[in-house]
N, C-alpha and C positions, 0 to 999 in steps of 0.2 A: 739272433738267437733262432735256433730251428723251431718251427711252427709247433710241433708235437710237444717240445719241451716247454714252450710258452704256456701251452694249455696246462700241462702238468704243473708247472710253476704257479700258475694263477690259482689252481685248485688247492695247492699245498699252502699258499699264503693266505687264502680264504679260510681254510680250516684252522690255521694258527691265529688268524684275526679273530675268529670266533671263539675258539677253544681256550686260548690263553688268558682272556679276561675272565672267563667263567671259572677256570681253575683258580685264578688268584682271588676272586671273590669268595669262593668255597673254602679256601685256606684261611682267609681273614676271619670268616664267620665261625670257623672252628676253633680258633685260638682263644684261651681264657681271657677275661677281662684284664687281670693283673697276673703277672708271673708270680708263682707261688714258690717261695723259698722258706723251707722249714728244715730242722735238723734231720727229720726222718725222710726227706724227699730224694736223697741221693746218697750213695755210699761215699761220694767225695767229700760230703759234709764231715763225716766221721773222720776221714783222712786229714781234714783241715783243722780238726780240733773241736768240732761241735759235738756236744753230748746231751742227751735228754736229761739224765738224772746224774746226781752228784755221786762220786765214788764213795764206798763205805769208809769207815774209820777216819773221818775228817774232824779235825779240832777247829771250831769256828773261831776266828779272829776278829773280823769286822763284818757288820751287817749295817748297810746304809741304804737310804732311799734318796734319789737325786731327782729333780725335775729339769728335764732338758727340751726345750722348744715345745712345751705343752705336754710332754709325755713323761710319766713317772717310770723311773728305772730303778729296780731293786738290784742291789750289788751285795755279793757275799764273797768274802775272802776267807779261805780256810787253809789250814795247814795239815798235810798228811803226816803221819808219825815218822815217815822217813825224811821229813823236812821240806818236801816239795810243796809249792803253794798251788791252790786250786782256786781260780776266779770264775764265778758264775754270774752271769747278767741276765736278768729278766725284765725286758720292756713291757709295760701293760698293753701297748699295740705298737704297730710299725712306726718307726720315727718317720717324721715328715721332711726328711733331709735325704739328698743323694749321696750314696757311697759312704755310708758311716763307718769309719774304721776305729778300732780300738788300738791304741799304741802305748807303749811304756817308755817313760823318759827318766833317766837317772836323777837322782836328788841334786838339785843345783839351785842357786838363787833365782833363776828363771825357769819355773817349771814348765813353761809353755814353749820353751825353745825345742823345736822338732829337728835340730841338725843331728842329734844322737839318739832320735827315737827308733824303737824296735816295734814293728807291727805284730800285734797278737793275733788279730782276726777281724772279721767284718760282723757288723751289727744289723745287716740287711734282713728283712723279712720278719717273721713272727716266731715267737717262742723263746725259751731259754737257751743260752749258750754257755758252755763251760770250756775252759782251758786250763791245762797245766802250764804253769809258768816256769820257764828255765830257772835254775839256781842262781844265775847271774842277776835275776831281777829282785835282789833283796833290797828294799828301800826304792824310793822314787815315786813317781806318779802315773796312774792309769788315766789316759786322756781319751776323750771321744772327739775325733777330728772329721769335720766334713765341711766342704765348700769355704775354706779358709777360716772357719770358726773352730775354736779349740774350747772344749768343756773339761774341767778337771772332774773326774768321776770319783777317784778313790786315791788315797795316799797310802802306799805300802810301807808298813813299818820296817825298821831295820831289825835284823835278828838280834835277840838279846846277846849282849856281850857276855862272854864266859869271864869269870874272875880269873886273875893271873895266878899261876900256880906258885905256891910259896915253897922255897928250898929250904930243907932243913939239914 
């Protein structure tokens, strides 16, 4: 290597050796203790189905309180006059599990069989979550799944059957 380039290379490496750890330490000191995930923190939450408040004109169907891993969870299932279901879940605090997912399984003899499950959303972070459930989710179970543990949160009732039309 040419002598002038060695000198320049040594100075550059010394600057990087001093500056890079300082920059890394400054970045670590500026990050928050825990990542904050709340429905209002990002517009992507709204796109994913998170809502702060319940929509108007809902008819309450089920209101339950469950206890999962030491955390109380309030569950509300309501029906919109148009027939669509609204699910609102409010944990009292952040769940002490990793990647808690809310899934729906159709009504079957084994409600915790996840082979036909449909993911509704995530329950990570703090605050209430609300989701519009697709019309296909009539009947079945809403489950909380995390770390190969499955908890049944709420059982969705089948829509009332209409009486058969009588021909005259």
